C-alpha positions in Angstrom: -63.9 22.7 -39.2 -60.1 23.0 -38.8 -58.6 24.6 -35.7 -57.2 28.1 -35.9 -53.6 28.6 -35.1 -54.7 30.4 -31.9 -56.9 27.5 -30.8 -54.0 25.1 -31.4 -51.8 27.3 -29.3 -54.3 27.3 -26.5 -54.5 23.5 -26.4 -50.8 23.1 -26.6 -50.1 25.6 -23.8 -52.5 23.7 -21.6 -50.8 20.4 -22.5 -47.4 21.8 -21.6 -48.6 23.5 -18.4 -50.2 20.2 -17.3 -46.8 18.5 -17.9 -45.1 21.0 -15.6 -43.3 23.0 -18.3 -42.4 26.5 -17.2 -42.9 29.1 -19.9 -45.5 26.8 -21.6 -47.0 29.6 -23.7 -43.6 30.8 -24.9 -42.5 27.3 -25.9 -45.8 26.7 -27.7 -45.4 29.9 -29.8 -41.7 29.1 -30.6 -42.7 25.6 -31.8 -45.6 26.8 -33.8 -43.4 29.4 -35.5 -41.0 26.5 -36.3 -43.7 24.4 -37.8 -45.0 27.2 -39.9 -41.5 28.4 -40.8 -42.2 31.9 -39.8 -40.6 34.3 -37.2 -42.1 34.0 -33.8 -42.9 37.7 -33.9 -45.5 37.0 -36.6 -47.6 34.5 -34.6 -50.0 37.1 -33.4 -50.7 38.2 -37.0 -51.5 34.7 -38.3 -53.2 33.4 -35.1 -56.8 33.8 -36.5 -55.9 31.7 -39.6 -56.8 27.9 -39.8 -53.9 25.5 -39.3 -53.6 22.9 -42.0 -53.5 19.2 -41.1 -49.9 18.7 -42.0 -48.8 21.6 -39.8 -51.1 20.6 -37.0 -49.7 17.0 -37.0 -46.1 18.4 -36.9 -47.0 20.8 -34.2 -48.6 18.1 -32.0 -45.5 16.0 -32.4 -43.3 18.9 -31.3 -45.6 19.6 -28.3 -45.5 15.9 -27.3 -41.7 16.0 -27.4 -41.6 19.1 -25.3 -44.1 17.7 -22.8 -41.6 14.8 -22.4 -39.1 17.4 -21.4 -37.0 17.3 -24.5 -35.4 20.7 -24.8 -36.8 23.2 -27.3 -33.4 23.5 -28.9 -33.3 19.8 -29.7 -36.7 19.9 -31.3 -35.7 22.9 -33.4 -32.2 21.5 -34.0 -30.5 24.7 -33.2 -29.6 27.1 -30.4 -28.7 30.7 -30.5 -25.3 31.7 -28.9 -23.6 35.1 -29.1 -25.8 36.2 -32.0 -25.3 33.1 -34.1 -27.3 29.9 -34.6 -25.6 26.6 -33.9 -26.8 23.1 -34.7 -27.4 21.0 -31.6 -28.2 17.4 -31.1 -28.5 15.0 -28.1 -24.7 14.4 -28.6 -23.7 17.8 -27.5 -24.3 20.2 -24.6 -26.6 23.1 -25.5 -24.6 26.4 -25.5 -26.1 28.6 -22.8 -26.2 32.3 -22.2 -24.0 32.2 -19.2 -21.2 30.7 -21.3 -21.1 34.0 -23.2 -19.2 35.4 -20.2 -16.4 33.0 -21.1 -16.4 34.3 -24.7 -16.5 38.0 -23.6 -13.6 37.5 -21.2 -11.6 35.7 -23.9 -12.0 38.5 -26.3 -10.7 41.1 -23.9 -7.2 40.4 -25.2 -6.0 39.5 -28.8 -4.9 35.9 -29.6 -3.8 34.2 -32.8 -4.3 30.6 -31.7 -6.9 29.0 -29.4 -7.5 25.5 -28.0 -11.0 24.5 -26.9 -11.0 21.5 -24.6 -14.2 19.4 -24.7 -15.5 21.5 -27.6 -19.0 19.8 -28.0 -21.0 21.8 -30.5 -18.0 24.0 -31.2 -19.9 27.0 -30.1 -17.2 28.6 -27.9 -14.3 28.0 -30.4 -16.3 29.0 -33.5 -17.6 32.1 -31.8 -14.1 33.2 -30.9 -12.8 32.5 -34.4 -15.7 34.4 -35.9 -15.0 37.4 -33.6 -11.2 37.1 -34.2 -11.0 36.4 -38.0 -7.2 36.1 -38.2 -7.0 33.5 -35.4 -6.8 29.7 -35.9 -8.3 27.2 -33.5 -8.4 23.5 -32.5 -11.4 21.9 -30.8 -10.9 18.6 -29.1 -13.5 16.2 -27.7 -13.6 12.6 -26.6 -16.9 12.1 -28.5 -16.7 11.6 -32.3 -20.4 12.4 -32.6 -19.8 15.8 -30.9 -17.0 16.6 -33.3 -19.3 15.8 -36.2 -21.7 18.5 -34.9 -18.9 20.9 -34.4 -17.7 20.3 -38.0 -21.2 20.9 -39.3 -21.4 24.2 -37.4 -18.0 25.3 -38.8 -19.3 24.6 -42.3 -22.5 26.5 -41.7 -20.5 29.5 -40.3 -17.9 29.5 -43.0 -15.1 28.8 -40.6 -13.6 25.5 -41.9 -10.3 27.2 -42.8 -9.9 28.6 -39.3 -11.0 25.6 -37.2 -9.5 22.1 -36.8 -10.9 19.2 -34.8 -9.2 16.5 -32.9 -10.6 13.4 -31.1 -8.8 13.5 -27.7 -9.3 12.7 -24.1 -8.3 16.1 -22.8 -4.7 16.7 -23.8 -3.8 13.1 -24.8 -3.7 13.7 -28.6 -3.2 17.4 -28.6 0.0 18.9 -29.9 1.3 22.5 -30.3 1.1 25.6 -28.3 -1.7 28.2 -28.1 -2.2 31.8 -27.0 -5.5 30.8 -25.4 -7.0 27.7 -23.9 -10.7 27.7 -23.1 -13.0 25.0 -21.7 -16.5 24.4 -20.4 -15.8 21.0 -18.9 -18.2 18.6 -17.1 -18.4 20.3 -13.7 -21.5 18.9 -12.0 -20.7 16.6 -9.1 -22.2 13.2 -9.1 -24.2 13.9 -5.9 -25.8 16.9 -7.6 -27.1 15.1 -10.7 -30.4 13.9 -9.3 -31.4 17.6 -8.5 -31.0 18.7 -12.2 -33.9 19.5 -14.4 -35.5 16.8 -16.5 -34.4 18.6 -19.7 -30.8 17.9 -18.9 -31.5 14.1 -19.1 -31.6 14.7 -22.9 -28.0 16.1 -23.0 -24.9 13.9 -22.9 -24.1 12.8 -19.4 -20.4 12.8 -20.3 -20.6 16.6 -20.9 -22.4 17.2 -17.5 -20.6 15.3 -14.8 -17.2 13.7 -14.1 -19.0 11.1 -12.0 -17.0 12.4 -9.1 -16.6 15.8 -7.3 -16.9 18.0 -10.4 -13.3 19.0 -10.3 -11.6 16.2 -12.3 -11.2 18.2 -15.6 -9.9 21.2 -13.8 -7.2 19.2 -12.1 -6.1 17.8 -15.5 -6.1 21.2 -17.1 -4.2 22.9 -14.2 -1.7 20.1 -14.3 -1.0 20.0 -18.1 -2.1 23.3 -19.6 1.3 25.1 -19.2 2.8 22.5 -21.6 0.5 23.8 -24.4 0.5 27.6 -23.7 2.7 30.3 -25.1 4.5 32.5 -22.6 1.8 34.8 -21.0 -0.9 32.7 -22.7 -4.2 32.6 -21.0 -6.6 29.9 -19.7 -10.3 30.6 -19.2 -12.5 28.0 -17.7 -16.3 28.0 -17.1 -17.1 26.8 -13.6 -20.1 25.9 -11.5 -21.3 28.7 -9.1 -19.7 27.1 -6.0 -16.3 26.2 -7.6 -14.6 29.5 -7.9 -12.2 29.2 -5.0 -11.4 25.6 -5.6 -10.5 26.0 -9.3 -8.6 29.3 -8.6 -6.6 27.4 -6.0 -5.8 24.6 -8.5 -4.5 27.1 -11.0 -2.4 29.1 -8.6 -0.9 25.8 -7.2 0.1 24.9 -10.8 2.0 28.1 -11.2 -0.4 30.3 -13.0 -0.4 34.0 -12.5 -3.1 36.7 -12.4 -5.8 34.2 -11.4 -9.2 35.7 -11.0 -12.8 34.7 -10.8 -15.4 36.5 -12.9 -19.1 36.5 -12.0 -22.0 36.2 -14.4 -24.9 38.6 -14.7 -26.6 37.0 -11.8 -23.6 37.6 -9.6 -22.6 33.9 -9.5 -19.0 32.8 -10.0 -18.8 31.7 -13.7 -15.3 31.9 -15.2 -11.8 31.4 -13.8 -9.1 33.3 -15.7 -5.4 32.5 -15.4 -2.2 33.6 -17.2 0.9 31.5 -17.9 4.1 32.9 -16.4 6.8 34.4 -18.6 9.4 31.7 -19.5 
C-alpha cells in the first residue's frame, strides 16, 4: 500500500531532524510542495492522499539533499527576494532578507543609473531596476557563471533592456559614471569561516570571504568609487554586523560625505551609506 503524503512528510521530518536540520517540518513541507507542484499552503488539504512512486522518489531525493545541508533554495532552484523569485545555483550567493535593507535604502532617493559590484544572481540590481523602471544598470562580477545566472534572472523578469553585465574584478573593466553604486561584497573574515553553518559550504566561497580580514572589498570601493560616481552620487554597501565603524571610517577617509550606518530589523549594523562630494 503506498504511503500517504502525510506519512511521507512524517518520515522526512524525522530524517531531517536526525540530521540536525532546524525547521525540519517546514523544509519537508516546502520540498513536498515543490515535488507535487502545488503551493505549500495546500499541503494540509492533500495530506491524506497517497503519494505516487514518481513523486515519492523525487521527494526522497530532495530530502537526502537537504539532510546533506544543501540549502532549500538550491534544491528548488529559486529564492524569493523583495517579492520576486530569482534563480539561484551553487555559483551565486543566495539573496537574503537582510539584504532587502540595502534595497530599501537605495530606493529612498531617485537614480537613473546604478552599478552593482559583485552582482552574483543580480538580485540587488534587478530589484532596483524593477522598482525604478526608467533607470539603467550595470552588474559586474568576477565569475562568468554568476553573470550567466544574473542574465537568466534579467530575462525572467523582463529587464534585459535595463540591465547590462560586465565580467570585472571590481572596477578593473568598468567604465562610465553612475548615480548609485551598491554592493554586497564578501565580508566574512577568514578566521570566521569555520564557525559558519554547513549550508554556506554550498555557496561560492569567493562570494563569502576575502580570505583576509573581511574588509578588502570595502578598501577597494572606498579608494576608487569616486571615479565612477556622479556629483552627489551615493554608495550603499552591505556589511557584517561588526563592521559598521570600520567601513564608515574608510568611506570618510576617502572623502565621502553624509556617511551613516543603517541597522537591520534585528538592530544589527547592516548597511553603510555615503554620498560623493559636490565637484
